[in-house]
N, C-alpha and C positions, 0 to 999 in steps of 0.2 A: 420481487426479492423482500424480508422482511424488512422496516427501517429498521428495526429494534438490534438488527444481527448486523446491518452491515456499517462496511469501514473503507474509508479511503486509503487506498497508498498513495504515499509521496516519493517522488525522487528525492536523495540525495543528495545527489550534486546541483541538482535548477533550479530546484525547491516545487516539482510541474504535484497538480496531484493527476495523476495517468491511470491509473484500476482504481475501482471500486469491488468489497471480496464481504464470505460471509468469514466470522470466526467462529471458534465454539466457547461462550462466551463463558466454562470453565480453566480456558490459561490466565496466567496473569500475564505478564509485562508490556511489551507491543511486538507486535509480527513484525520480521522483518523478512522481501523474500526479494530472489534478483528476479525481474524484469525488463523488457525491454525500453527502451522512453524514448518517444519518438520526436524529442528535440537537440536531445544527448547522441542520438542515432546512432547506440548505445550498448550494451543490455549493464544496468549497474542496479546495487542498490534500494531498495523500496519498501520505507518504516511509515505503519502505522500513521493514523494522526487523527484528533480527535473531529 
C-alpha cells in the first residue's frame, strides 16, 4: 500500500490501533467504521487517527 493513502483506525473504547486502511483523499472529515476489536472482544466503532 502507498504510504500517502494509508490511515490508522483506532478503537473508540480502548484507544488501540487495530487496523490500517486506504482513504479517498477527496473525502473531508475523519473516517469512522464499525470493526472487531481484539482487546474489547466485540464490534466497536473505529475512528481515523493522524
